[in-house]
TORKOL-4160 file (C-alpha; in steps of 0.2 Angstrom, whole numbers, padded with zeros to 4 digits, m for minus):
492
<pt num="1" X="0892" Y="0403" Z="1200"/>
<pt num="2" X="0881" Y="0394" Z="1188"/>
<pt num="3" X="0864" Y="0397" Z="1196"/>
<pt num="4" X="0856" Y="0412" Z="1205"/>
<pt num="5" X="0852" Y="0414" Z="1222"/>
<pt num="6" X="0834" Y="0409" Z="1221"/>
<pt num="7" X="0838" Y="0393" Z="1211"/>
<pt num="8" X="0852" Y="0389" Z="1224"/>
<pt num="9" X="0840" Y="0390" Z="1238"/>
<pt num="10" X="0828" Y="0378" Z="1229"/>
<pt num="11" X="0843" Y="0366" Z="1226"/>
<pt num="12" X="0848" Y="0367" Z="1244"/>
<pt num="13" X="0830" Y="0363" Z="1250"/>
<pt num="14" X="0827" Y="0349" Z="1238"/>
<pt num="15" X="0845" Y="0341" Z="1242"/>
<pt num="16" X="0848" Y="0341" Z="1223"/>
<pt num="17" X="0865" Y="0331" Z="1219"/>
<pt num="18" X="0864" Y="0338" Z="1202"/>
<pt num="19" X="0872" Y="0356" Z="1208"/>
<pt num="20" X="0884" Y="0348" Z="1220"/>
<pt num="21" X="0902" Y="0355" Z="1214"/>
<pt num="22" X="0892" Y="0370" Z="1204"/>
<pt num="23" X="0891" Y="0380" Z="1220"/>
<pt num="24" X="0896" Y="0381" Z="1240"/>
<pt num="25" X="0882" Y="0382" Z="1253"/>
<pt num="26" X="0889" Y="0391" Z="1268"/>
<pt num="27" X="0879" Y="0395" Z="1284"/>
<pt num="28" X="0882" Y="0409" Z="1294"/>
<pt num="29" X="0876" Y="0403" Z="1311"/>
<pt num="30" X="0888" Y="0387" Z="1311"/>
<pt num="31" X="0901" Y="0395" Z="1300"/>
<pt num="32" X="0902" Y="0378" Z="1290"/>
<pt num="33" X="0901" Y="0376" Z="1272"/>
<pt num="34" X="0892" Y="0360" Z="1263"/>
<pt num="35" X="0887" Y="0353" Z="1246"/>
<pt num="36" X="0869" Y="0357" Z="1239"/>
<pt num="37" X="0865" Y="0340" Z="1243"/>
<pt num="38" X="0870" Y="0339" Z="1261"/>
<pt num="39" X="0858" Y="0329" Z="1272"/>
<pt num="40" X="0859" Y="0341" Z="1287"/>
<pt num="41" X="0844" Y="0352" Z="1291"/>
<pt num="42" X="0841" Y="0365" Z="1279"/>
<pt num="43" X="0844" Y="0383" Z="1287"/>
<pt num="44" X="0834" Y="0398" Z="1285"/>
<pt num="45" X="0836" Y="0406" Z="1269"/>
<pt num="46" X="0844" Y="0423" Z="1278"/>
<pt num="47" X="0857" Y="0412" Z="1286"/>
<pt num="48" X="0862" Y="0405" Z="1269"/>
<pt num="49" X="0877" Y="0411" Z="1259"/>
<pt num="50" X="0883" Y="0405" Z="1242"/>
<pt num="51" X="0900" Y="0404" Z="1235"/>
<pt num="52" X="0907" Y="0399" Z="1218"/>
<pt num="53" X="0922" Y="0389" Z="1225"/>
<pt num="54" X="0927" Y="0380" Z="1241"/>
<pt num="55" X="0942" Y="0393" Z="1242"/>
<pt num="56" X="0930" Y="0407" Z="1243"/>
<pt num="57" X="0920" Y="0399" Z="1257"/>
<pt num="58" X="0938" Y="0396" Z="1267"/>
<pt num="59" X="0943" Y="0414" Z="1263"/>
<pt num="60" X="0928" Y="0420" Z="1271"/>
<pt num="61" X="0931" Y="0411" Z="1286"/>
<pt num="62" X="0920" Y="0394" Z="1285"/>
<pt num="63" X="0927" Y="0375" Z="1287"/>
<pt num="64" X="0920" Y="0360" Z="1277"/>
<pt num="65" X="0907" Y="0352" Z="1283"/>
<pt num="66" X="0911" Y="0334" Z="1289"/>
<pt num="67" X="0896" Y="0325" Z="1284"/>
<pt num="68" X="0895" Y="0329" Z="1267"/>
<pt num="69" X="0913" Y="0332" Z="1262"/>
<pt num="70" X="0909" Y="0347" Z="1250"/>
<pt num="71" X="0928" Y="0344" Z="1242"/>
<pt num="72" X="0924" Y="0327" Z="1236"/>
<pt num="73" X="0910" Y="0331" Z="1224"/>
<pt num="74" X="0912" Y="0333" Z="1203"/>
<pt num="75" X="0921" Y="0349" Z="1198"/>
<pt num="76" X="0911" Y="0363" Z="1191"/>
<pt num="77" X="0907" Y="0360" Z="1171"/>
<pt num="78" X="0908" Y="0379" Z="1169"/>
<pt num="79" X="0927" Y="0379" Z="1167"/>
<pt num="80" X="0925" Y="0370" Z="1150"/>
<pt num="81" X="0911" Y="0380" Z="1145"/>
<pt num="82" X="0916" Y="0397" Z="1149"/>
<pt num="83" X="0933" Y="0395" Z="1144"/>
<pt num="84" X="0939" Y="0412" Z="1149"/>
<pt num="85" X="0953" Y="0418" Z="1160"/>
<pt num="86" X="0946" Y="0412" Z="1177"/>
<pt num="87" X="0940" Y="0395" Z="1169"/>
<pt num="88" X="0957" Y="0392" Z="1160"/>
<pt num="89" X="0966" Y="0396" Z="1177"/>
<pt num="90" X="0956" Y="0385" Z="1187"/>
<pt num="91" X="0960" Y="0370" Z="1175"/>
<pt num="92" X="0979" Y="0374" Z="1177"/>
<pt num="93" X="0977" Y="0375" Z="1197"/>
<pt num="94" X="0968" Y="0359" Z="1197"/>
<pt num="95" X="0984" Y="0351" Z="1189"/>
<pt num="96" X="0995" Y="0359" Z="1203"/>
<pt num="97" X="1004" Y="0373" Z="1192"/>
<pt num="98" X="1003" Y="0385" Z="1206"/>
<pt num="99" X="1012" Y="0373" Z="1218"/>
<pt num="100" X="1025" Y="0367" Z="1205"/>
<pt num="101" X="1028" Y="0385" Z="1198"/>
<pt num="102" X="1019" Y="0397" Z="1208"/>
<pt num="103" X="1007" Y="0412" Z="1203"/>
<pt num="104" X="1020" Y="0418" Z="1192"/>
<pt num="105" X="1022" Y="0402" Z="1183"/>
<pt num="106" X="1003" Y="0401" Z="1181"/>
<pt num="107" X="1002" Y="0419" Z="1174"/>
<pt num="108" X="1016" Y="0416" Z="1162"/>
<pt num="109" X="1007" Y="0400" Z="1155"/>
<pt num="110" X="0992" Y="0410" Z="1154"/>
<pt num="111" X="0999" Y="0426" Z="1146"/>
<pt num="112" X="0994" Y="0438" Z="1159"/>
<pt num="113" X="1001" Y="0448" Z="1174"/>
<pt num="114" X="1002" Y="0442" Z="1191"/>
<pt num="115" X="0992" Y="0456" Z="1198"/>
<pt num="116" X="0979" Y="0456" Z="1183"/>
<pt num="117" X="0976" Y="0437" Z="1187"/>
<pt num="118" X="0974" Y="0439" Z="1205"/>
<pt num="119" X="0961" Y="0452" Z="1202"/>
<pt num="120" X="0951" Y="0443" Z="1189"/>
<pt num="121" X="0951" Y="0426" Z="1200"/>
<pt num="122" X="0947" Y="0435" Z="1215"/>
<pt num="123" X="0931" Y="0444" Z="1208"/>
<pt num="124" X="0926" Y="0429" Z="1198"/>
<pt num="125" X="0930" Y="0415" Z="1211"/>
<pt num="126" X="0930" Y="0424" Z="1226"/>
<pt num="127" X="0949" Y="0419" Z="1231"/>
<pt num="128" X="0966" Y="0422" Z="1221"/>
<pt num="129" X="0977" Y="0409" Z="1215"/>
<pt num="130" X="0985" Y="0406" Z="1232"/>
<pt num="131" X="0968" Y="0403" Z="1239"/>
<pt num="132" X="0962" Y="0392" Z="1226"/>
<pt num="133" X="0978" Y="0381" Z="1226"/>
<pt num="134" X="0977" Y="0380" Z="1246"/>
<pt num="135" X="0959" Y="0373" Z="1244"/>
<pt num="136" X="0966" Y="0360" Z="1232"/>
<pt num="137" X="0981" Y="0355" Z="1244"/>
<pt num="138" X="0969" Y="0353" Z="1256"/>
<pt num="139" X="0958" Y="0341" Z="1245"/>
<pt num="140" X="0974" Y="0331" Z="1240"/>
<pt num="141" X="0979" Y="0329" Z="1258"/>
<pt num="142" X="0962" Y="0323" Z="1263"/>
<pt num="143" X="0963" Y="0309" Z="1251"/>
<pt num="144" X="0980" Y="0302" Z="1256"/>
<pt num="145" X="0975" Y="0304" Z="1274"/>
<pt num="146" X="0960" Y="0294" Z="1272"/>
<pt num="147" X="0966" Y="0280" Z="1257"/>
<pt num="148" X="0984" Y="0279" Z="1263"/>
<pt num="149" X="0992" Y="0274" Z="1280"/>
<pt num="150" X="1009" Y="0284" Z="1274"/>
<pt num="151" X="1015" Y="0296" Z="1287"/>
<pt num="152" X="1009" Y="0313" Z="1289"/>
<pt num="153" X="1025" Y="0321" Z="1286"/>
<pt num="154" X="1025" Y="0313" Z="1268"/>
<pt num="155" X="1007" Y="0317" Z="1266"/>
<pt num="156" X="1011" Y="0335" Z="1270"/>
<pt num="157" X="1026" Y="0336" Z="1256"/>
<pt num="158" X="1016" Y="0325" Z="1244"/>
<pt num="159" X="1001" Y="0337" Z="1244"/>
<pt num="160" X="1011" Y="0352" Z="1242"/>
<pt num="161" X="1013" Y="0360" Z="1259"/>
<pt num="162" X="1029" Y="0368" Z="1264"/>
<pt num="163" X="1029" Y="0363" Z="1282"/>
<pt num="164" X="1021" Y="0351" Z="1293"/>
<pt num="165" X="1016" Y="0365" Z="1303"/>
<pt num="166" X="1006" Y="0373" Z="1289"/>
<pt num="167" X="0999" Y="0357" Z="1284"/>
<pt num="168" X="0991" Y="0354" Z="1301"/>
<pt num="169" X="0984" Y="0372" Z="1302"/>
<pt num="170" X="0977" Y="0371" Z="1286"/>
<pt num="171" X="0969" Y="0355" Z="1288"/>
<pt num="172" X="0961" Y="0361" Z="1305"/>
<pt num="173" X="0955" Y="0378" Z="1298"/>
<pt num="174" X="0947" Y="0370" Z="1283"/>
<pt num="175" X="0940" Y="0353" Z="1290"/>
<pt num="176" X="0939" Y="0357" Z="1309"/>
<pt num="177" X="0949" Y="0341" Z="1314"/>
<pt num="178" X="0966" Y="0336" Z="1316"/>
<pt num="179" X="0975" Y="0323" Z="1303"/>
<pt num="180" X="0975" Y="0311" Z="1317"/>
<pt num="181" X="0956" Y="0312" Z="1318"/>
<pt num="182" X="0953" Y="0312" Z="1300"/>
<pt num="183" X="0962" Y="0296" Z="1296"/>
<pt num="184" X="0954" Y="0288" Z="1313"/>
<pt num="185" X="0937" Y="0291" Z="1307"/>
<pt num="186" X="0941" Y="0284" Z="1288"/>
<pt num="187" X="0948" Y="0268" Z="1297"/>
<pt num="188" X="0931" Y="0267" Z="1308"/>
<pt num="189" X="0920" Y="0268" Z="1292"/>
<pt num="190" X="0932" Y="0255" Z="1285"/>
<pt num="191" X="0938" Y="0264" Z="1270"/>
<pt num="192" X="0951" Y="0254" Z="1258"/>
<pt num="193" X="0967" Y="0260" Z="1263"/>
<pt num="194" X="0983" Y="0259" Z="1252"/>
<pt num="195" X="1000" Y="0260" Z="1255"/>
<pt num="196" X="1015" Y="0271" Z="1249"/>
<pt num="197" X="1013" Y="0275" Z="1231"/>
<pt num="198" X="0997" Y="0265" Z="1228"/>
<pt num="199" X="0981" Y="0274" Z="1231"/>
<pt num="200" X="0964" Y="0269" Z="1230"/>
<pt num="201" X="0951" Y="0281" Z="1227"/>
<pt num="202" X="0933" Y="0286" Z="1220"/>
<pt num="203" X="0929" Y="0298" Z="1207"/>
<pt num="204" X="0913" Y="0304" Z="1208"/>
<pt num="205" X="0901" Y="0311" Z="1194"/>
<pt num="206" X="0884" Y="0319" Z="1190"/>
<pt num="207" X="0873" Y="0304" Z="1186"/>
<pt num="208" X="0869" Y="0299" Z="1173"/>
<pt num="209" X="0886" Y="0296" Z="1165"/>
<pt num="210" X="0890" Y="0286" Z="1150"/>
<pt num="211" X="0907" Y="0280" Z="1158"/>
<pt num="212" X="0907" Y="0262" Z="1148"/>
<pt num="213" X="0906" Y="0273" Z="1132"/>
<pt num="214" X="0921" Y="0283" Z="1136"/>
<pt num="215" X="0931" Y="0267" Z="1141"/>
<pt num="216" X="0925" Y="0258" Z="1126"/>
<pt num="217" X="0930" Y="0273" Z="1115"/>
<pt num="218" X="0947" Y="0272" Z="1123"/>
<pt num="219" X="0948" Y="0255" Z="1122"/>
<pt num="220" X="0946" Y="0252" Z="1104"/>
<pt num="221" X="0962" Y="0263" Z="1102"/>
<pt num="222" X="0971" Y="0256" Z="1117"/>
<pt num="223" X="0990" Y="0254" Z="1112"/>
<pt num="224" X="0999" Y="0239" Z="1117"/>
<pt num="225" X="1012" Y="0244" Z="1131"/>
<pt num="226" X="1004" Y="0261" Z="1135"/>
<pt num="227" X="0987" Y="0254" Z="1139"/>
<pt num="228" X="0977" Y="0239" Z="1144"/>
<pt num="229" X="0957" Y="0237" Z="1142"/>
<pt num="230" X="0945" Y="0225" Z="1147"/>
<pt num="231" X="0926" Y="0222" Z="1149"/>
<pt num="232" X="0927" Y="0231" Z="1166"/>
<pt num="233" X="0942" Y="0240" Z="1167"/>
<pt num="234" X="0955" Y="0253" Z="1157"/>
<pt num="235" X="0973" Y="0254" Z="1164"/>
<pt num="236" X="0985" Y="0265" Z="1156"/>
<pt num="237" X="1003" Y="0274" Z="1160"/>
<pt num="238" X="1004" Y="0292" Z="1165"/>
<pt num="239" X="1018" Y="0304" Z="1163"/>
<pt num="240" X="1016" Y="0317" Z="1176"/>
<pt num="241" X="1027" Y="0332" Z="1183"/>
<pt num="242" X="1036" Y="0324" Z="1196"/>
<pt num="243" X="1038" Y="0306" Z="1190"/>
<pt num="244" X="1026" Y="0292" Z="1183"/>
<pt num="245" X="1011" Y="0283" Z="1187"/>
<pt num="246" X="0999" Y="0268" Z="1181"/>
<pt num="247" X="0982" Y="0272" Z="1183"/>
<pt num="248" X="0966" Y="0258" Z="1183"/>
<pt num="249" X="0949" Y="0264" Z="1180"/>
<pt num="250" X="0933" Y="0253" Z="1185"/>
<pt num="251" X="0915" Y="0260" Z="1183"/>
<pt num="252" X="0903" Y="0259" Z="1196"/>
<pt num="253" X="0885" Y="0265" Z="1199"/>
<pt num="254" X="0889" Y="0282" Z="1206"/>
<pt num="255" X="0907" Y="0284" Z="1204"/>
<pt num="256" X="0924" Y="0277" Z="1195"/>
<pt num="257" X="0936" Y="0267" Z="1205"/>
<pt num="258" X="0954" Y="0273" Z="1202"/>
<pt num="259" X="0967" Y="0263" Z="1209"/>
<pt num="260" X="0984" Y="0274" Z="1206"/>
<pt num="261" X="1001" Y="0268" Z="1208"/>
<pt num="262" X="1014" Y="0285" Z="1208"/>
<pt num="263" X="1034" Y="0286" Z="1208"/>
<pt num="264" X="1031" Y="0303" Z="1217"/>
<pt num="265" X="1014" Y="0305" Z="1228"/>
<pt num="266" X="1016" Y="0324" Z="1223"/>
<pt num="267" X="1008" Y="0320" Z="1208"/>
<pt num="268" X="0992" Y="0314" Z="1215"/>
<pt num="269" X="0982" Y="0330" Z="1213"/>
<pt num="270" X="0988" Y="0331" Z="1195"/>
<pt num="271" X="0984" Y="0314" Z="1191"/>
<pt num="272" X="0966" Y="0315" Z="1197"/>
<pt num="273" X="0963" Y="0331" Z="1188"/>
<pt num="274" X="0970" Y="0322" Z="1171"/>
<pt num="275" X="0958" Y="0307" Z="1173"/>
<pt num="276" X="0943" Y="0316" Z="1178"/>
<pt num="277" X="0946" Y="0326" Z="1161"/>
<pt num="278" X="0950" Y="0310" Z="1152"/>
<pt num="279" X="0932" Y="0302" Z="1157"/>
<pt num="280" X="0923" Y="0320" Z="1157"/>
<pt num="281" X="0919" Y="0317" Z="1175"/>
<pt num="282" X="0913" Y="0336" Z="1177"/>
<pt num="283" X="0901" Y="0338" Z="1164"/>
<pt num="284" X="0883" Y="0343" Z="1166"/>
<pt num="285" X="0872" Y="0329" Z="1160"/>
<pt num="286" X="0855" Y="0336" Z="1164"/>
<pt num="287" X="0860" Y="0353" Z="1154"/>
<pt num="288" X="0867" Y="0343" Z="1139"/>
<pt num="289" X="0854" Y="0330" Z="1138"/>
<pt num="290" X="0840" Y="0343" Z="1139"/>
<pt num="291" X="0848" Y="0353" Z="1124"/>
<pt num="292" X="0851" Y="0339" Z="1114"/>
<pt num="293" X="0836" Y="0329" Z="1118"/>
<pt num="294" X="0825" Y="0344" Z="1111"/>
<pt num="295" X="0830" Y="0339" Z="1092"/>
<pt num="296" X="0818" Y="0325" Z="1086"/>
<pt num="297" X="0834" Y="0319" Z="1077"/>
<pt num="298" X="0845" Y="0317" Z="1092"/>
<pt num="299" X="0832" Y="0313" Z="1104"/>
<pt num="300" X="0833" Y="0293" Z="1102"/>
<pt num="301" X="0850" Y="0293" Z="1103"/>
<pt num="302" X="0851" Y="0304" Z="1119"/>
<pt num="303" X="0837" Y="0292" Z="1127"/>
<pt num="304" X="0849" Y="0277" Z="1122"/>
<pt num="305" X="0864" Y="0284" Z="1128"/>
<pt num="306" X="0860" Y="0295" Z="1144"/>
<pt num="307" X="0874" Y="0305" Z="1151"/>
<pt num="308" X="0884" Y="0305" Z="1135"/>
<pt num="309" X="0902" Y="0310" Z="1139"/>
<pt num="310" X="0916" Y="0317" Z="1127"/>
<pt num="311" X="0934" Y="0307" Z="1129"/>
<pt num="312" X="0946" Y="0320" Z="1135"/>
<pt num="313" X="0966" Y="0317" Z="1138"/>
<pt num="314" X="0979" Y="0315" Z="1151"/>
<pt num="315" X="0992" Y="0321" Z="1138"/>
<pt num="316" X="0990" Y="0333" Z="1124"/>
<pt num="317" X="1005" Y="0328" Z="1113"/>
<pt num="318" X="0998" Y="0311" Z="1113"/>
<pt num="319" X="0981" Y="0316" Z="1108"/>
<pt num="320" X="0989" Y="0327" Z="1093"/>
<pt num="321" X="1001" Y="0313" Z="1087"/>
<pt num="322" X="0986" Y="0301" Z="1087"/>
<pt num="323" X="0975" Y="0314" Z="1077"/>
<pt num="324" X="0989" Y="0316" Z="1064"/>
<pt num="325" X="0991" Y="0299" Z="1061"/>
<pt num="326" X="0973" Y="0295" Z="1062"/>
<pt num="327" X="0968" Y="0306" Z="1048"/>
<pt num="328" X="0958" Y="0298" Z="1035"/>
<pt num="329" X="0964" Y="0280" Z="1041"/>
<pt num="330" X="0953" Y="0267" Z="1051"/>
<pt num="331" X="0954" Y="0266" Z="1070"/>
<pt num="332" X="0963" Y="0249" Z="1067"/>
<pt num="333" X="0976" Y="0255" Z="1056"/>
<pt num="334" X="0980" Y="0270" Z="1066"/>
<pt num="335" X="0982" Y="0260" Z="1082"/>
<pt num="336" X="0994" Y="0249" Z="1074"/>
<pt num="337" X="1004" Y="0263" Z="1067"/>
<pt num="338" X="1004" Y="0272" Z="1083"/>
<pt num="339" X="1009" Y="0256" Z="1092"/>
<pt num="340" X="1025" Y="0256" Z="1081"/>
<pt num="341" X="1030" Y="0272" Z="1087"/>
<pt num="342" X="1028" Y="0268" Z="1106"/>
<pt num="343" X="1035" Y="0251" Z="1105"/>
<pt num="344" X="1052" Y="0260" Z="1096"/>
<pt num="345" X="1052" Y="0277" Z="1105"/>
<pt num="346" X="1042" Y="0274" Z="1121"/>
<pt num="347" X="1052" Y="0275" Z="1137"/>
<pt num="348" X="1049" Y="0259" Z="1149"/>
<pt num="349" X="1041" Y="0260" Z="1165"/>
<pt num="350" X="1053" Y="0257" Z="1179"/>
<pt num="351" X="1039" Y="0249" Z="1189"/>
<pt num="352" X="1028" Y="0240" Z="1174"/>
<pt num="353" X="1011" Y="0232" Z="1179"/>
<pt num="354" X="1004" Y="0219" Z="1169"/>
<pt num="355" X="1003" Y="0223" Z="1150"/>
<pt num="356" X="1005" Y="0242" Z="1154"/>
<pt num="357" X="1026" Y="0244" Z="1152"/>
<pt num="358" X="1029" Y="0259" Z="1142"/>
<pt num="359" X="1026" Y="0278" Z="1142"/>
<pt num="360" X="1021" Y="0288" Z="1126"/>
<pt num="361" X="1037" Y="0295" Z="1117"/>
<pt num="362" X="1044" Y="0312" Z="1124"/>
<pt num="363" X="1043" Y="0326" Z="1110"/>
<pt num="364" X="1062" Y="0325" Z="1109"/>
<pt num="365" X="1062" Y="0306" Z="1104"/>
<pt num="366" X="1048" Y="0309" Z="1092"/>
<pt num="367" X="1058" Y="0324" Z="1085"/>
<pt num="368" X="1073" Y="0314" Z="1083"/>
<pt num="369" X="1066" Y="0298" Z="1077"/>
<pt num="370" X="1049" Y="0300" Z="1070"/>
<pt num="371" X="1055" Y="0299" Z="1051"/>
<pt num="372" X="1065" Y="0284" Z="1054"/>
<pt num="373" X="1051" Y="0274" Z="1064"/>
<pt num="374" X="1034" Y="0280" Z="1057"/>
<pt num="375" X="1028" Y="0271" Z="1041"/>
<pt num="376" X="1017" Y="0276" Z="1029"/>
<pt num="377" X="1016" Y="0294" Z="1020"/>
<pt num="378" X="1032" Y="0304" Z="1024"/>
<pt num="379" X="1023" Y="0321" Z="1025"/>
<pt num="380" X="1013" Y="0312" Z="1039"/>
<pt num="381" X="1030" Y="0308" Z="1047"/>
<pt num="382" X="1035" Y="0325" Z="1044"/>
<pt num="383" X="1020" Y="0333" Z="1052"/>
<pt num="384" X="1022" Y="0321" Z="1067"/>
<pt num="385" X="1041" Y="0327" Z="1070"/>
<pt num="386" X="1037" Y="0346" Z="1067"/>
<pt num="387" X="1023" Y="0345" Z="1081"/>
<pt num="388" X="1036" Y="0336" Z="1092"/>
<pt num="389" X="1050" Y="0349" Z="1088"/>
<pt num="390" X="1039" Y="0364" Z="1093"/>
<pt num="391" X="1033" Y="0356" Z="1109"/>
<pt num="392" X="1051" Y="0352" Z="1113"/>
<pt num="393" X="1057" Y="0369" Z="1110"/>
<pt num="394" X="1042" Y="0376" Z="1118"/>
<pt num="395" X="1035" Y="0386" Z="1102"/>
<pt num="396" X="1020" Y="0375" Z="1105"/>
<pt num="397" X="1010" Y="0374" Z="1121"/>
<pt num="398" X="0998" Y="0359" Z="1124"/>
<pt num="399" X="0992" Y="0362" Z="1143"/>
<pt num="400" X="0973" Y="0364" Z="1147"/>
<pt num="401" X="0976" Y="0383" Z="1150"/>
<pt num="402" X="0976" Y="0388" Z="1130"/>
<pt num="403" X="0965" Y="0398" Z="1123"/>
<pt num="404" X="0955" Y="0388" Z="1111"/>
<pt num="405" X="0957" Y="0402" Z="1096"/>
<pt num="406" X="0976" Y="0404" Z="1100"/>
<pt num="407" X="0979" Y="0385" Z="1100"/>
<pt num="408" X="0969" Y="0382" Z="1084"/>
<pt num="409" X="0980" Y="0396" Z="1076"/>
<pt num="410" X="0996" Y="0389" Z="1083"/>
<pt num="411" X="0991" Y="0372" Z="1077"/>
<pt num="412" X="0985" Y="0376" Z="1059"/>
<pt num="413" X="1003" Y="0385" Z="1055"/>
<pt num="414" X="1011" Y="0367" Z="1056"/>
<pt num="415" X="1011" Y="0359" Z="1039"/>
<pt num="416" X="1000" Y="0346" Z="1038"/>
<pt num="417" X="0988" Y="0351" Z="1053"/>
<pt num="418" X="0969" Y="0358" Z="1046"/>
<pt num="419" X="0956" Y="0362" Z="1053"/>
<pt num="420" X="0949" Y="0344" Z="1057"/>
<pt num="421" X="0965" Y="0341" Z="1069"/>
<pt num="422" X="0963" Y="0357" Z="1077"/>
<pt num="423" X="0946" Y="0355" Z="1081"/>
<pt num="424" X="0949" Y="0338" Z="1088"/>
<pt num="425" X="0964" Y="0344" Z="1098"/>
<pt num="426" X="0952" Y="0358" Z="1106"/>
<pt num="427" X="0938" Y="0345" Z="1109"/>
<pt num="428" X="0949" Y="0332" Z="1119"/>
<pt num="429" X="0964" Y="0342" Z="1127"/>
<pt num="430" X="0954" Y="0358" Z="1131"/>
<pt num="431" X="0938" Y="0351" Z="1135"/>
<pt num="432" X="0929" Y="0361" Z="1122"/>
<pt num="433" X="0910" Y="0356" Z="1123"/>
<pt num="434" X="0905" Y="0366" Z="1108"/>
<pt num="435" X="0916" Y="0358" Z="1093"/>
<pt num="436" X="0908" Y="0347" Z="1078"/>
<pt num="437" X="0919" Y="0338" Z="1067"/>
<pt num="438" X="0909" Y="0339" Z="1050"/>
<pt num="439" X="0924" Y="0335" Z="1040"/>
<pt num="440" X="0923" Y="0317" Z="1050"/>
<pt num="441" X="0918" Y="0303" Z="1039"/>
<pt num="442" X="0911" Y="0293" Z="1054"/>
<pt num="443" X="0902" Y="0309" Z="1062"/>
<pt num="444" X="0893" Y="0311" Z="1043"/>
<pt num="445" X="0889" Y="0293" Z="1042"/>
<pt num="446" X="0882" Y="0294" Z="1060"/>
<pt num="447" X="0871" Y="0308" Z="1053"/>
<pt num="448" X="0864" Y="0298" Z="1040"/>
<pt num="449" X="0860" Y="0284" Z="1051"/>
<pt num="450" X="0849" Y="0297" Z="1062"/>
<pt num="451" X="0839" Y="0304" Z="1047"/>
<pt num="452" X="0850" Y="0320" Z="1043"/>
<pt num="453" X="0860" Y="0324" Z="1028"/>
<pt num="454" X="0877" Y="0319" Z="1026"/>
<pt num="455" X="0883" Y="0335" Z="1019"/>
<pt num="456" X="0894" Y="0345" Z="1031"/>
<pt num="457" X="0887" Y="0362" Z="1027"/>
<pt num="458" X="0869" Y="0355" Z="1031"/>
<pt num="459" X="0875" Y="0346" Z="1046"/>
<pt num="460" X="0884" Y="0363" Z="1052"/>
<pt num="461" X="0866" Y="0373" Z="1050"/>
<pt num="462" X="0857" Y="0359" Z="1058"/>
<pt num="463" X="0869" Y="0358" Z="1072"/>
<pt num="464" X="0866" Y="0377" Z="1078"/>
<pt num="465" X="0852" Y="0371" Z="1088"/>
<pt num="466" X="0865" Y="0360" Z="1097"/>
<pt num="467" X="0876" Y="0374" Z="1104"/>
<pt num="468" X="0885" Y="0375" Z="1115"/>
<pt num="469" X="0883" Y="0355" Z="1116"/>
<pt num="470" X="0890" Y="0350" Z="1099"/>
<pt num="471" X="0903" Y="0340" Z="1105"/>
<pt num="472" X="0892" Y="0328" Z="1114"/>
<pt num="473" X="0882" Y="0328" Z="1099"/>
<pt num="474" X="0896" Y="0323" Z="1088"/>
<pt num="475" X="0898" Y="0309" Z="1101"/>
<pt num="476" X="0882" Y="0303" Z="1098"/>
<pt num="477" X="0884" Y="0302" Z="1081"/>
<pt num="478" X="0899" Y="0293" Z="1080"/>
<pt num="479" X="0890" Y="0279" Z="1090"/>
<pt num="480" X="0877" Y="0280" Z="1079"/>
<pt num="481" X="0891" Y="0276" Z="1064"/>
<pt num="482" X="0898" Y="0262" Z="1074"/>
<pt num="483" X="0883" Y="0254" Z="1079"/>
<pt num="484" X="0876" Y="0255" Z="1060"/>
<pt num="485" X="0893" Y="0253" Z="1050"/>
<pt num="486" X="0907" Y="0250" Z="1063"/>
<pt num="487" X="0920" Y="0247" Z="1049"/>
<pt num="488" X="0920" Y="0266" Z="1044"/>
<pt num="489" X="0924" Y="0272" Z="1061"/>
<pt num="490" X="0938" Y="0283" Z="1057"/>
<pt num="491" X="0939" Y="0296" Z="1072"/>
<pt num="492" X="0956" Y="0294" Z="1081"/>
């Protein structure tokens, strides 16, 4: 939990939405758990209990509040900040690893025994891997029930339940209503409803949130066929565990509207988790703004870009290949070069949508034909091939559960990958909040525009005061460089 009991009580008493997702508030007398900002009457302090996760509250016998929907909140920013075993496990559980591979598969990806993993998660989060995955399944099921008209049997299967009975029992236990009652309430509220294979939902965030800045970053690097970006939307193809998908994101004042078209609805949870990470929707803008705004050099940039976010990733291999190609060349040149890879080696979508027609190439395709297709220096093409080969044969894992130091070591052991590239991948794929790319020309130019030295060592020394949010400071420096001298923006 990110806060102590006294701070949690104050947050609940003031209905402070900034703490939604940071902890769960449960009430002994009603046996209901809520988000901190729930509008219901505040209980007596002696009747309040606090849990780090919804799964922990469920394990203790509490059910979700029907009024505030405590599962429909931004996730905890703690998983990126702490990056320990519990944090890395939560990233993978949110991506559906337990549902696909079981607890043993989760433990194998993290490099620990099932027993040790269960012990750590129970101690840290109040529930083991199965309990945490169960809460995730219940949330996915609620989304499908409220936003689609597909039969409940299909909902149960798509959400990861092994039987319709388990699905019904879990929803009654967690939400206190049957699936039929849940869908009826949603229809009475005139919720937007999709059809099978298409889901419309809202991705909440903690305000302020500079979604426009992330979408601008992604739009400037959008690859024809794979992505389509406009003034008010960003659409891209997704390669998911069970199939493929196309996601369209549109920013709103309090949420990001998301339309998902999936070939297999079992991918809903994974798709939502990856899109949230792409937009960094679980960040804590208050903590980031307070820390960075304390530096006079950054204060104007923080004020100009409230709620700054770090662009994330939906595909680790894609980010790594883009980073390798983008070293020491402009954004436009990197985009043009990478588009050649997508056009030549990308897999056509069975159900394209508008300009989005192609998936990013598989590691096998890149390993086989990167040298043939990729223009420019041969050493760069050889690095792309080496990366793809390592991913294809399993010697390089690029999932969000990796330990940052171990991932950096694995990456830098590949010829052609240095500290800049490994740091960039850690920042975007793992969501590491404390990475500063002082070797980046655009970042150094941005530092100069804000009145700081452009010398990497001097920037590094000054940036100690920005920890643990140096990744966000780097985005502000990139923004300064883009505003002052856009032709020199080189970040991939």
